[in-house]
N, CA, C and O atoms as a Maestro MAE file, in Angstrom:
{
 s_m_m2io_version
 :::
 2.0.0
}

f_m_ct {
 s_m_title
 :::
 protein
 m_atom[332] {
  # First column is atom index #
  i_m_mmod_type
  r_m_x_coord
  r_m_y_coord
  r_m_z_coord
  i_m_residue_number
  s_m_chain_name
  s_m_pdb_residue_name
  s_m_pdb_atom_name
  i_m_atomic_number
  :::
  1 25 0.405 -1.210 -0.027 1 A "MET " " N  " 7
  2 3 -0.053 0.313 -0.184 1 A "MET " " CA " 6
  3 2 1.005 0.999 -0.279 1 A "MET " " C  " 6
  4 15 1.268 1.425 -1.404 1 A "MET " " O  " 8
  5 25 1.985 1.341 0.905 2 A "LEU " " N  " 7
  6 3 2.639 2.426 0.717 2 A "LEU " " CA " 6
  7 2 3.613 2.782 -1.396 2 A "LEU " " C  " 6
  8 15 3.647 3.758 -2.145 2 A "LEU " " O  " 8
  9 25 3.994 1.815 -1.447 3 A "ASN " " N  " 7
  10 3 4.259 1.687 -2.442 3 A "ASN " " CA " 6
  11 2 3.277 2.524 -3.565 3 A "ASN " " C  " 6
  12 15 3.869 3.164 -4.433 3 A "ASN " " O  " 8
  13 25 1.939 2.526 -3.558 4 A "ARG " " N  " 7
  14 3 1.018 2.614 -4.085 4 A "ARG " " CA " 6
  15 2 0.559 4.202 -3.597 4 A "ARG " " C  " 6
  16 15 -0.160 4.722 -4.450 4 A "ARG " " O  " 8
  17 25 0.814 5.047 -2.448 5 A "ILE " " N  " 7
  18 3 0.396 5.400 -2.426 5 A "ILE " " CA " 6
  19 2 2.167 6.801 -2.689 5 A "ILE " " C  " 6
  20 15 2.239 8.029 -2.658 5 A "ILE " " O  " 8
  21 25 3.291 5.620 -2.930 6 A "LYS " " N  " 7
  22 3 4.517 6.286 -3.282 6 A "LYS " " CA " 6
  23 2 4.500 6.737 -4.440 6 A "LYS " " C  " 6
  24 15 5.095 7.806 -4.580 6 A "LYS " " O  " 8
  25 25 3.699 5.999 -5.942 7 A "GLY " " N  " 7
  26 3 3.736 6.549 -7.132 7 A "GLY " " CA " 6
  27 2 2.813 6.884 -7.440 7 A "GLY " " C  " 6
  28 15 2.554 6.871 -8.643 7 A "GLY " " O  " 8
  29 25 1.822 7.369 -6.445 8 A "ILE " " N  " 7
  30 3 0.588 8.663 -6.601 8 A "ILE " " CA " 6
  31 2 1.468 10.128 -6.395 8 A "ILE " " C  " 6
  32 15 1.507 11.121 -7.121 8 A "ILE " " O  " 8
  33 25 2.220 9.808 -4.972 9 A "LEU " " N  " 7
  34 3 2.664 11.345 -4.904 9 A "LEU " " CA " 6
  35 2 3.623 10.997 -5.549 9 A "LEU " " C  " 6
  36 15 4.604 11.131 -4.818 9 A "LEU " " O  " 8
  37 25 4.069 10.418 -7.029 10 A "GLU " " N  " 7
  38 3 5.586 10.742 -7.553 10 A "GLU " " CA " 6
  39 2 4.844 11.683 -8.667 10 A "GLU " " C  " 6
  40 15 5.222 12.707 -9.237 10 A "GLU " " O  " 8
  41 25 3.636 10.922 -8.749 11 A "GLY " " N  " 7
  42 3 2.816 11.228 -10.389 11 A "GLY " " CA " 6
  43 2 2.483 12.799 -10.320 11 A "GLY " " C  " 6
  44 15 2.313 13.406 -11.377 11 A "GLY " " O  " 8
  45 25 2.388 13.457 -9.100 12 A "LEU " " N  " 7
  46 3 1.998 14.834 -8.742 12 A "LEU " " CA " 6
  47 2 3.755 15.558 -8.393 12 A "LEU " " C  " 6
  48 15 3.943 16.774 -8.419 12 A "LEU " " O  " 8
  49 25 4.509 14.881 -8.189 13 A "GLY " " N  " 7
  50 3 5.664 15.370 -8.753 13 A "GLY " " CA " 6
  51 2 6.014 15.885 -7.274 13 A "GLY " " C  " 6
  52 15 6.741 16.870 -7.143 13 A "GLY " " O  " 8
  53 25 5.512 15.240 -6.209 14 A "LEU " " N  " 7
  54 3 5.707 15.435 -4.814 14 A "LEU " " CA " 6
  55 2 5.728 13.705 -4.278 14 A "LEU " " C  " 6
  56 15 4.769 12.938 -4.356 14 A "LEU " " O  " 8
  57 25 6.985 13.407 -3.777 15 A "GLY " " N  " 7
  58 3 7.691 12.063 -2.735 15 A "GLY " " CA " 6
  59 2 7.305 11.808 -0.739 15 A "GLY " " C  " 6
  60 15 6.356 12.340 -0.163 15 A "GLY " " O  " 8
  61 25 7.806 11.360 -0.418 16 A "MET " " N  " 7
  62 3 6.798 10.565 0.497 16 A "MET " " CA " 6
  63 2 8.293 11.276 1.762 16 A "MET " " C  " 6
  64 15 8.919 10.871 2.742 16 A "MET " " O  " 8
  65 25 8.251 11.980 1.264 17 A "GLY " " N  " 7
  66 3 9.476 13.427 2.512 17 A "GLY " " CA " 6
  67 2 8.246 14.184 2.642 17 A "GLY " " C  " 6
  68 15 7.888 14.756 3.671 17 A "GLY " " O  " 8
  69 25 7.418 14.146 1.188 18 A "ASP " " N  " 7
  70 3 6.587 15.653 1.586 18 A "ASP " " CA " 6
  71 2 4.864 15.158 2.352 18 A "ASP " " C  " 6
  72 15 3.824 15.790 2.539 18 A "ASP " " O  " 8
  73 25 5.197 14.042 2.562 19 A "VAL " " N  " 7
  74 3 3.860 14.172 3.376 19 A "VAL " " CA " 6
  75 2 3.654 14.389 4.828 19 A "VAL " " C  " 6
  76 15 4.262 13.389 5.211 19 A "VAL " " O  " 8
  77 25 3.420 14.713 5.451 20 A "ILE " " N  " 7
  78 3 3.431 15.394 6.852 20 A "ILE " " CA " 6
  79 2 2.210 15.045 7.662 20 A "ILE " " C  " 6
  80 15 2.167 15.799 8.635 20 A "ILE " " O  " 8
  81 25 0.890 13.940 7.640 21 A "LYS " " N  " 7
  82 3 0.420 13.617 8.600 21 A "LYS " " CA " 6
  83 2 0.173 12.298 7.282 21 A "LYS " " C  " 6
  84 15 0.782 12.281 6.212 21 A "LYS " " O  " 8
  85 25 -1.030 11.123 7.797 22 A "MET " " N  " 7
  86 3 -1.163 9.652 8.156 22 A "MET " " CA " 6
  87 2 -2.227 9.822 9.003 22 A "MET " " C  " 6
  88 15 -2.295 10.618 9.940 22 A "MET " " O  " 8
  89 25 -3.295 8.810 8.527 23 A "GLN " " N  " 7
  90 3 -4.265 8.160 9.826 23 A "GLN " " CA " 6
  91 2 -3.959 7.600 9.230 23 A "GLN " " C  " 6
  92 15 -3.739 7.916 8.060 23 A "GLN " " O  " 8
  93 25 -3.797 6.574 9.669 24 A "VAL " " N  " 7
  94 3 -4.458 4.697 9.272 24 A "VAL " " CA " 6
  95 2 -4.520 4.011 9.927 24 A "VAL " " C  " 6
  96 15 -3.781 3.720 10.868 24 A "VAL " " O  " 8
  97 25 -6.236 3.228 9.250 25 A "PHE " " N  " 7
  98 3 -7.086 2.254 9.852 25 A "PHE " " CA " 6
  99 2 -6.720 0.849 9.616 25 A "PHE " " C  " 6
  100 15 -6.249 0.366 8.586 25 A "PHE " " O  " 8
  101 25 -7.004 0.273 10.714 26 A "LEU " " N  " 7
  102 3 -5.865 -1.396 10.528 26 A "LEU " " CA " 6
  103 2 -7.380 -2.477 10.986 26 A "LEU " " C  " 6
  104 15 -8.108 -2.130 11.916 26 A "LEU " " O  " 8
  105 25 -7.499 -3.040 10.632 27 A "VAL " " N  " 7
  106 3 -9.093 -4.279 10.832 27 A "VAL " " CA " 6
  107 2 -8.613 -4.389 12.089 27 A "VAL " " C  " 6
  108 15 -7.406 -4.328 12.320 27 A "VAL " " O  " 8
  109 25 -9.467 -4.553 12.961 28 A "HIS " " N  " 7
  110 3 -9.123 -5.539 14.270 28 A "HIS " " CA " 6
  111 2 -10.458 -6.133 14.157 28 A "HIS " " C  " 6
  112 15 -11.571 -5.617 14.051 28 A "HIS " " O  " 8
  113 25 -9.903 -7.841 14.225 29 A "SER " " N  " 7
  114 3 -11.047 -8.348 14.576 29 A "SER " " CA " 6
  115 2 -11.008 -10.292 14.949 29 A "SER " " C  " 6
  116 15 -10.308 -11.036 14.262 29 A "SER " " O  " 8
  117 25 -11.715 -10.721 15.898 30 A "PRO " " N  " 7
  118 3 -11.117 -11.980 16.353 30 A "PRO " " CA " 6
  119 2 -11.081 -13.161 15.737 30 A "PRO " " C  " 6
  120 15 -10.842 -14.282 16.187 30 A "PRO " " O  " 8
  121 25 -11.569 -12.482 13.727 31 A "ASN " " N  " 7
  122 3 -10.928 -13.392 12.781 31 A "ASN " " CA " 6
  123 2 -9.781 -12.670 12.615 31 A "ASN " " C  " 6
  124 15 -9.148 -12.877 13.650 31 A "ASN " " O  " 8
  125 25 -8.893 -11.651 11.630 32 A "ALA " " N  " 7
  126 3 -7.879 -10.778 11.655 32 A "ALA " " CA " 6
  127 2 -7.732 -9.788 12.589 32 A "ALA " " C  " 6
  128 15 -8.165 -8.697 12.216 32 A "ALA " " O  " 8
  129 25 -7.387 -9.816 13.386 33 A "PRO " " N  " 7
  130 3 -6.316 -9.419 14.804 33 A "PRO " " CA " 6
  131 2 -5.279 -7.915 13.903 33 A "PRO " " C  " 6
  132 15 -4.550 -8.056 12.921 33 A "PRO " " O  " 8
  133 25 -5.642 -6.263 14.851 34 A "MET " " N  " 7
  134 3 -4.563 -5.752 14.265 34 A "MET " " CA " 6
  135 2 -3.141 -5.501 14.128 34 A "MET " " C  " 6
  136 15 -2.451 -5.044 15.039 34 A "MET " " O  " 8
  137 25 -2.754 -5.780 13.079 35 A "ASP " " N  " 7
  138 3 -1.155 -6.348 13.036 35 A "ASP " " CA " 6
  139 2 -0.360 -4.719 12.967 35 A "ASP " " C  " 6
  140 15 -0.090 -4.247 11.862 35 A "ASP " " O  " 8
  141 25 -0.083 -4.069 14.055 36 A "PHE " " N  " 7
  142 3 0.027 -3.314 14.144 36 A "PHE " " CA " 6
  143 2 2.154 -2.910 14.216 36 A "PHE " " C  " 6
  144 15 2.908 -1.942 14.307 36 A "PHE " " O  " 8
  145 25 2.210 -4.316 14.106 37 A "LYS " " N  " 7
  146 3 3.443 -4.589 13.469 37 A "LYS " " CA " 6
  147 2 4.776 -5.119 12.675 37 A "LYS " " C  " 6
  148 15 5.983 -5.347 12.750 37 A "LYS " " O  " 8
  149 25 3.248 -5.137 11.604 38 A "ALA " " N  " 7
  150 3 3.573 -5.506 9.996 38 A "ALA " " CA " 6
  151 2 3.670 -4.081 9.269 38 A "ALA " " C  " 6
  152 15 4.288 -3.716 8.269 38 A "ALA " " O  " 8
  153 25 2.855 -3.448 10.123 39 A "PHE " " N  " 7
  154 3 2.279 -2.115 9.676 39 A "PHE " " CA " 6
  155 2 4.024 -1.031 9.932 39 A "PHE " " C  " 6
  156 15 4.768 -0.672 9.020 39 A "PHE " " O  " 8
  157 25 4.187 -0.801 11.234 40 A "MET " " N  " 7
  158 3 5.480 -0.693 11.561 40 A "MET " " CA " 6
  159 2 6.041 -0.520 10.919 40 A "MET " " C  " 6
  160 15 6.081 0.497 10.227 40 A "MET " " O  " 8
  161 25 7.105 -1.975 10.851 41 A "GLU " " N  " 7
  162 3 7.583 -2.501 9.747 41 A "GLU " " CA " 6
  163 2 7.960 -2.038 8.085 41 A "GLU " " C  " 6
  164 15 8.968 -1.894 7.394 41 A "GLU " " O  " 8
  165 25 6.450 -1.910 7.942 42 A "GLY " " N  " 7
  166 3 6.317 -0.918 6.608 42 A "GLY " " CA " 6
  167 2 6.637 0.510 6.270 42 A "GLY " " C  " 6
  168 15 7.339 1.150 5.486 42 A "GLY " " O  " 8
  169 25 5.845 0.682 7.170 43 A "TYR " " N  " 7
  170 3 6.127 2.591 7.483 43 A "TYR " " CA " 6
  171 2 7.959 2.618 8.130 43 A "TYR " " C  " 6
  172 15 8.384 3.630 7.573 43 A "TYR " " O  " 8
  173 25 8.720 2.244 8.670 44 A "THR " " N  " 7
  174 3 10.138 2.121 9.195 44 A "THR " " CA " 6
  175 2 10.577 1.976 7.462 44 A "THR " " C  " 6
  176 15 11.347 2.936 7.502 44 A "THR " " O  " 8
  177 25 10.656 1.575 6.198 45 A "GLN " " N  " 7
  178 3 10.603 0.847 5.373 45 A "GLN " " CA " 6
  179 2 10.941 2.656 4.286 45 A "GLN " " C  " 6
  180 15 11.938 3.126 3.737 45 A "GLN " " O  " 8
  181 25 9.844 3.012 4.412 46 A "PHE " " N  " 7
  182 3 9.863 4.817 4.051 46 A "PHE " " CA " 6
  183 2 9.824 5.485 4.669 46 A "PHE " " C  " 6
  184 15 9.580 6.463 3.962 46 A "PHE " " O  " 8
  185 25 9.917 6.021 6.228 47 A "PHE " " N  " 7
  186 3 10.081 6.316 7.263 47 A "PHE " " CA " 6
  187 2 10.827 6.431 8.148 47 A "PHE " " C  " 6
  188 15 10.576 6.759 9.308 47 A "PHE " " O  " 8
  189 25 12.493 5.987 7.351 48 A "GLY " " N  " 7
  190 3 13.128 5.435 8.274 48 A "GLY " " CA " 6
  191 2 14.538 6.089 8.702 48 A "GLY " " C  " 6
  192 15 14.792 6.710 9.735 48 A "GLY " " O  " 8
  193 25 15.107 5.878 7.973 49 A "GLY " " N  " 7
  194 3 17.154 6.541 8.625 49 A "GLY " " CA " 6
  195 2 16.892 7.889 7.561 49 A "GLY " " C  " 6
  196 15 16.423 9.000 7.808 49 A "GLY " " O  " 8
  197 25 17.217 7.509 6.741 50 A "SER " " N  " 7
  198 3 16.990 8.913 5.345 50 A "SER " " CA " 6
  199 2 16.489 9.464 5.243 50 A "SER " " C  " 6
  200 15 16.866 10.514 4.722 50 A "SER " " O  " 8
  201 25 14.657 9.225 5.788 51 A "GLN " " N  " 7
  202 3 13.968 10.234 6.235 51 A "GLN " " CA " 6
  203 2 13.866 10.990 7.166 51 A "GLN " " C  " 6
  204 15 13.513 10.825 8.334 51 A "GLN " " O  " 8
  205 25 14.419 12.429 6.212 52 A "PRO " " N  " 7
  206 3 14.894 13.683 7.844 52 A "PRO " " CA " 6
  207 2 13.298 13.805 8.671 52 A "PRO " " C  " 6
  208 15 13.045 14.255 9.789 52 A "PRO " " O  " 8
  209 25 12.442 13.249 7.689 53 A "ASN " " N  " 7
  210 3 11.021 15.023 8.393 53 A "ASN " " CA " 6
  211 2 10.147 13.374 8.113 53 A "ASN " " C  " 6
  212 15 9.805 12.877 7.040 53 A "ASN " " O  " 8
  213 25 9.949 12.733 9.792 54 A "LEU " " N  " 7
  214 3 8.829 12.505 10.153 54 A "LEU " " CA " 6
  215 2 7.981 12.179 9.986 54 A "LEU " " C  " 6
  216 15 7.829 11.450 10.966 54 A "LEU " " O  " 8
  217 25 6.403 12.042 8.970 55 A "PRO " " N  " 7
  218 3 4.920 12.478 9.325 55 A "PRO " " CA " 6
  219 2 4.446 12.594 10.342 55 A "PRO " " C  " 6
  220 15 5.121 11.949 11.144 55 A "PRO " " O  " 8
  221 25 3.185 13.325 11.066 56 A "ALA " " N  " 7
  222 3 2.635 12.854 12.097 56 A "ALA " " CA " 6
  223 2 1.454 11.821 11.760 56 A "ALA " " C  " 6
  224 15 0.557 12.179 10.996 56 A "ALA " " O  " 8
  225 25 1.454 10.658 12.276 57 A "ARG " " N  " 7
  226 3 0.278 10.186 12.747 57 A "ARG " " CA " 6
  227 2 -0.633 9.511 13.377 57 A "ARG " " C  " 6
  228 15 -0.381 9.667 14.572 57 A "ARG " " O  " 8
  229 25 -1.434 8.931 13.276 58 A "SER " " N  " 7
  230 3 -2.269 8.570 13.711 58 A "SER " " CA " 6
  231 2 -3.287 6.764 13.847 58 A "SER " " C  " 6
  232 15 -4.507 6.923 13.879 58 A "SER " " O  " 8
  233 25 -3.045 6.018 13.882 59 A "VAL " " N  " 7
  234 3 -3.421 4.487 13.484 59 A "VAL " " CA " 6
  235 2 -4.645 3.930 14.823 59 A "VAL " " C  " 6
  236 15 -4.694 3.987 16.052 59 A "VAL " " O  " 8
  237 25 -5.451 3.433 13.776 60 A "VAL " " N  " 7
  238 3 -7.274 3.121 15.227 60 A "VAL " " CA " 6
  239 2 -7.172 1.601 14.588 60 A "VAL " " C  " 6
  240 15 -6.624 1.299 13.528 60 A "VAL " " O  " 8
  241 25 -7.599 1.049 15.176 61 A "GLY " " N  " 7
  242 3 -7.609 0.119 14.507 61 A "GLY " " CA " 6
  243 2 -9.282 0.323 14.850 61 A "GLY " " C  " 6
  244 15 -9.713 1.088 15.712 61 A "GLY " " O  " 8
  245 25 -10.298 -0.743 13.767 62 A "VAL " " N  " 7
  246 3 -11.350 -0.710 13.605 62 A "VAL " " CA " 6
  247 2 -12.356 -2.184 13.164 62 A "VAL " " C  " 6
  248 15 -11.710 -3.185 12.852 62 A "VAL " " O  " 8
  249 25 -13.441 -2.252 13.154 63 A "ALA " " N  " 7
  250 3 -13.397 -2.967 13.277 63 A "ALA " " CA " 6
  251 2 -14.184 -3.836 11.769 63 A "ALA " " C  " 6
  252 15 -14.295 -5.061 11.726 63 A "ALA " " O  " 8
  253 25 -14.699 -2.814 10.535 64 A "SER " " N  " 7
  254 3 -13.948 -3.527 8.965 64 A "SER " " CA " 6
  255 2 -13.991 -1.973 8.372 64 A "SER " " C  " 6
  256 15 -14.244 -1.042 9.136 64 A "SER " " O  " 8
  257 25 -13.713 -1.745 6.881 65 A "LEU " " N  " 7
  258 3 -12.976 -1.091 6.460 65 A "LEU " " CA " 6
  259 2 -15.049 -1.556 5.071 65 A "LEU " " C  " 6
  260 15 -15.847 -2.481 4.913 65 A "LEU " " O  " 8
  261 25 -14.789 -0.011 4.497 66 A "ALA " " N  " 7
  262 3 -16.076 -0.107 3.399 66 A "ALA " " CA " 6
  263 2 -15.620 -1.200 2.078 66 A "ALA " " C  " 6
  264 15 -16.617 -1.623 1.492 66 A "ALA " " O  " 8
  265 25 -14.426 -1.665 1.579 67 A "ASN " " N  " 7
  266 3 -13.889 -2.924 0.864 67 A "ASN " " CA " 6
  267 2 -14.058 -4.214 2.176 67 A "ASN " " C  " 6
  268 15 -13.058 -4.291 2.890 67 A "ASN " " O  " 8
  269 25 -14.905 -4.932 2.433 68 A "PRO " " N  " 7
  270 3 -15.005 -6.726 2.940 68 A "PRO " " CA " 6
  271 2 -13.395 -6.938 3.187 68 A "PRO " " C  " 6
  272 15 -13.019 -7.487 4.223 68 A "PRO " " O  " 8
  273 25 -12.298 -6.406 2.027 69 A "GLY " " N  " 7
  274 3 -11.226 -7.644 1.777 69 A "GLY " " CA " 6
  275 2 -10.227 -7.157 2.278 69 A "GLY " " C  " 6
  276 15 -9.138 -7.728 2.331 69 A "GLY " " O  " 8
  277 25 -10.625 -5.339 2.977 70 A "PHE " " N  " 7
  278 3 -9.579 -4.702 3.350 70 A "PHE " " CA " 6
  279 2 -8.692 -4.591 4.641 70 A "PHE " " C  " 6
  280 15 -8.972 -4.257 5.792 70 A "PHE " " O  " 8
  281 25 -7.871 -4.870 4.221 71 A "LEU " " N  " 7
  282 3 -7.647 -4.500 6.215 71 A "LEU " " CA " 6
  283 2 -6.789 -4.196 6.429 71 A "LEU " " C  " 6
  284 15 -5.957 -4.670 7.203 71 A "LEU " " O  " 8
  285 25 -6.757 -3.195 5.709 72 A "VAL " " N  " 7
  286 3 -5.827 -1.601 5.917 72 A "VAL " " CA " 6
  287 2 -5.884 -1.028 5.315 72 A "VAL " " C  " 6
  288 15 -5.908 -1.389 4.138 72 A "VAL " " O  " 8
  289 25 -5.969 0.667 5.765 73 A "GLU " " N  " 7
  290 3 -6.260 1.838 4.457 73 A "GLU " " CA " 6
  291 2 -5.463 2.652 5.117 73 A "GLU " " C  " 6
  292 15 -5.320 2.579 6.337 73 A "GLU " " O  " 8
  293 25 -4.682 3.777 4.137 74 A "ILE " " N  " 7
  294 3 -4.810 5.104 4.642 74 A "ILE " " CA " 6
  295 2 -4.112 6.127 3.671 74 A "ILE " " C  " 6
  296 15 -3.538 6.226 2.587 74 A "ILE " " O  " 8
  297 25 -4.741 7.149 5.302 75 A "GLU " " N  " 7
  298 3 -4.587 8.379 3.783 75 A "GLU " " CA " 6
  299 2 -3.337 9.533 4.269 75 A "GLU " " C  " 6
  300 15 -2.659 9.847 5.248 75 A "GLU " " O  " 8
  301 25 -3.510 9.797 3.232 76 A "VAL " " N  " 7
  302 3 -1.896 10.849 3.573 76 A "VAL " " CA " 6
  303 2 -2.868 12.296 3.251 76 A "VAL " " C  " 6
  304 15 -3.940 12.558 2.705 76 A "VAL " " O  " 8
  305 25 -1.549 13.162 4.092 77 A "VAL " " N  " 7
  306 3 -1.327 14.774 3.385 77 A "VAL " " CA " 6
  307 2 -0.305 15.027 3.350 77 A "VAL " " C  " 6
  308 15 0.525 14.886 4.249 77 A "VAL " " O  " 8
  309 25 -0.057 15.755 1.564 78 A "ALA " " N  " 7
  310 3 1.410 15.742 1.509 78 A "ALA " " CA " 6
  311 2 1.181 17.574 0.863 78 A "ALA " " C  " 6
  312 15 0.497 18.079 -0.027 78 A "ALA " " O  " 8
  313 25 2.144 18.090 1.858 79 A "ALA " " N  " 7
  314 3 2.324 19.601 0.745 79 A "ALA " " CA " 6
  315 2 3.380 19.439 0.821 79 A "ALA " " C  " 6
  316 15 3.984 18.646 1.545 79 A "ALA " " O  " 8
  317 25 4.024 20.665 -0.419 80 A "LYS " " N  " 7
  318 3 5.101 20.978 -0.889 80 A "LYS " " CA " 6
  319 2 5.998 22.034 -0.354 80 A "LYS " " C  " 6
  320 15 5.392 23.035 -0.738 80 A "LYS " " O  " 8
  321 25 6.914 22.415 0.200 81 A "ASP " " N  " 7
  322 3 7.395 23.739 0.334 81 A "ASP " " CA " 6
  323 2 7.898 24.441 -0.997 81 A "ASP " " C  " 6
  324 15 8.619 23.973 -1.878 81 A "ASP " " O  " 8
  325 25 7.382 25.550 -0.908 82 A "ALA " " N  " 7
  326 3 7.066 26.599 -1.805 82 A "ALA " " CA " 6
  327 2 8.795 27.284 -2.272 82 A "ALA " " C  " 6
  328 15 9.138 28.261 -2.938 82 A "ALA " " O  " 8
  329 25 9.481 26.321 -1.615 83 A "LYS " " N  " 7
  330 3 10.915 27.068 -1.929 83 A "LYS " " CA " 6
  331 2 11.663 26.359 -3.184 83 A "LYS " " C  " 6
  332 15 12.754 26.779 -3.570 83 A "LYS " " O  " 8
  :::
 }
 m_bond[331] {
  # First column is bond index #
  i_m_from
  i_m_to
  i_m_order
  :::
  1 1 2 1
  2 2 3 1
  3 3 4 2
  4 3 5 1
  5 5 6 1
  6 6 7 1
  7 7 8 2
  8 7 9 1
  9 9 10 1
  10 10 11 1
  11 11 12 2
  12 11 13 1
  13 13 14 1
  14 14 15 1
  15 15 16 2
  16 15 17 1
  17 17 18 1
  18 18 19 1
  19 19 20 2
  20 19 21 1
  21 21 22 1
  22 22 23 1
  23 23 24 2
  24 23 25 1
  25 25 26 1
  26 26 27 1
  27 27 28 2
  28 27 29 1
  29 29 30 1
  30 30 31 1
  31 31 32 2
  32 31 33 1
  33 33 34 1
  34 34 35 1
  35 35 36 2
  36 35 37 1
  37 37 38 1
  38 38 39 1
  39 39 40 2
  40 39 41 1
  41 41 42 1
  42 42 43 1
  43 43 44 2
  44 43 45 1
  45 45 46 1
  46 46 47 1
  47 47 48 2
  48 47 49 1
  49 49 50 1
  50 50 51 1
  51 51 52 2
  52 51 53 1
  53 53 54 1
  54 54 55 1
  55 55 56 2
  56 55 57 1
  57 57 58 1
  58 58 59 1
  59 59 60 2
  60 59 61 1
  61 61 62 1
  62 62 63 1
  63 63 64 2
  64 63 65 1
  65 65 66 1
  66 66 67 1
  67 67 68 2
  68 67 69 1
  69 69 70 1
  70 70 71 1
  71 71 72 2
  72 71 73 1
  73 73 74 1
  74 74 75 1
  75 75 76 2
  76 75 77 1
  77 77 78 1
  78 78 79 1
  79 79 80 2
  80 79 81 1
  81 81 82 1
  82 82 83 1
  83 83 84 2
  84 83 85 1
  85 85 86 1
  86 86 87 1
  87 87 88 2
  88 87 89 1
  89 89 90 1
  90 90 91 1
  91 91 92 2
  92 91 93 1
  93 93 94 1
  94 94 95 1
  95 95 96 2
  96 95 97 1
  97 97 98 1
  98 98 99 1
  99 99 100 2
  100 99 101 1
  101 101 102 1
  102 102 103 1
  103 103 104 2
  104 103 105 1
  105 105 106 1
  106 106 107 1
  107 107 108 2
  108 107 109 1
  109 109 110 1
  110 110 111 1
  111 111 112 2
  112 111 113 1
  113 113 114 1
  114 114 115 1
  115 115 116 2
  116 115 117 1
  117 117 118 1
  118 118 119 1
  119 119 120 2
  120 119 121 1
  121 121 122 1
  122 122 123 1
  123 123 124 2
  124 123 125 1
  125 125 126 1
  126 126 127 1
  127 127 128 2
  128 127 129 1
  129 129 130 1
  130 130 131 1
  131 131 132 2
  132 131 133 1
  133 133 134 1
  134 134 135 1
  135 135 136 2
  136 135 137 1
  137 137 138 1
  138 138 139 1
  139 139 140 2
  140 139 141 1
  141 141 142 1
  142 142 143 1
  143 143 144 2
  144 143 145 1
  145 145 146 1
  146 146 147 1
  147 147 148 2
  148 147 149 1
  149 149 150 1
  150 150 151 1
  151 151 152 2
  152 151 153 1
  153 153 154 1
  154 154 155 1
  155 155 156 2
  156 155 157 1
  157 157 158 1
  158 158 159 1
  159 159 160 2
  160 159 161 1
  161 161 162 1
  162 162 163 1
  163 163 164 2
  164 163 165 1
  165 165 166 1
  166 166 167 1
  167 167 168 2
  168 167 169 1
  169 169 170 1
  170 170 171 1
  171 171 172 2
  172 171 173 1
  173 173 174 1
  174 174 175 1
  175 175 176 2
  176 175 177 1
  177 177 178 1
  178 178 179 1
  179 179 180 2
  180 179 181 1
  181 181 182 1
  182 182 183 1
  183 183 184 2
  184 183 185 1
  185 185 186 1
  186 186 187 1
  187 187 188 2
  188 187 189 1
  189 189 190 1
  190 190 191 1
  191 191 192 2
  192 191 193 1
  193 193 194 1
  194 194 195 1
  195 195 196 2
  196 195 197 1
  197 197 198 1
  198 198 199 1
  199 199 200 2
  200 199 201 1
  201 201 202 1
  202 202 203 1
  203 203 204 2
  204 203 205 1
  205 205 206 1
  206 206 207 1
  207 207 208 2
  208 207 209 1
  209 209 210 1
  210 210 211 1
  211 211 212 2
  212 211 213 1
  213 213 214 1
  214 214 215 1
  215 215 216 2
  216 215 217 1
  217 217 218 1
  218 218 219 1
  219 219 220 2
  220 219 221 1
  221 221 222 1
  222 222 223 1
  223 223 224 2
  224 223 225 1
  225 225 226 1
  226 226 227 1
  227 227 228 2
  228 227 229 1
  229 229 230 1
  230 230 231 1
  231 231 232 2
  232 231 233 1
  233 233 234 1
  234 234 235 1
  235 235 236 2
  236 235 237 1
  237 237 238 1
  238 238 239 1
  239 239 240 2
  240 239 241 1
  241 241 242 1
  242 242 243 1
  243 243 244 2
  244 243 245 1
  245 245 246 1
  246 246 247 1
  247 247 248 2
  248 247 249 1
  249 249 250 1
  250 250 251 1
  251 251 252 2
  252 251 253 1
  253 253 254 1
  254 254 255 1
  255 255 256 2
  256 255 257 1
  257 257 258 1
  258 258 259 1
  259 259 260 2
  260 259 261 1
  261 261 262 1
  262 262 263 1
  263 263 264 2
  264 263 265 1
  265 265 266 1
  266 266 267 1
  267 267 268 2
  268 267 269 1
  269 269 270 1
  270 270 271 1
  271 271 272 2
  272 271 273 1
  273 273 274 1
  274 274 275 1
  275 275 276 2
  276 275 277 1
  277 277 278 1
  278 278 279 1
  279 279 280 2
  280 279 281 1
  281 281 282 1
  282 282 283 1
  283 283 284 2
  284 283 285 1
  285 285 286 1
  286 286 287 1
  287 287 288 2
  288 287 289 1
  289 289 290 1
  290 290 291 1
  291 291 292 2
  292 291 293 1
  293 293 294 1
  294 294 295 1
  295 295 296 2
  296 295 297 1
  297 297 298 1
  298 298 299 1
  299 299 300 2
  300 299 301 1
  301 301 302 1
  302 302 303 1
  303 303 304 2
  304 303 305 1
  305 305 306 1
  306 306 307 1
  307 307 308 2
  308 307 309 1
  309 309 310 1
  310 310 311 1
  311 311 312 2
  312 311 313 1
  313 313 314 1
  314 314 315 1
  315 315 316 2
  316 315 317 1
  317 317 318 1
  318 318 319 1
  319 319 320 2
  320 319 321 1
  321 321 322 1
  322 322 323 1
  323 323 324 2
  324 323 325 1
  325 325 326 1
  326 326 327 1
  327 327 328 2
  328 327 329 1
  329 329 330 1
  330 330 331 1
  331 331 332 2
  :::
 }
}
């Protein structure tokens, strides 16, 4: 999912370094426990050591998403410095 977000941003002339806020929804149910550890592993790949500005983020466990096959939904806000 983060690769897809990266591609969308690049198509707009932005990068992951321009992300200022993330809101993450992880499905949490007895059949599909919320996998925060896996999310953090992916997050660290994109916002780890070489990424100087970490976005503000919130992670929320939800019972389900609009598409019942999805286990994660991520919303990002990105802004480009005018300089």
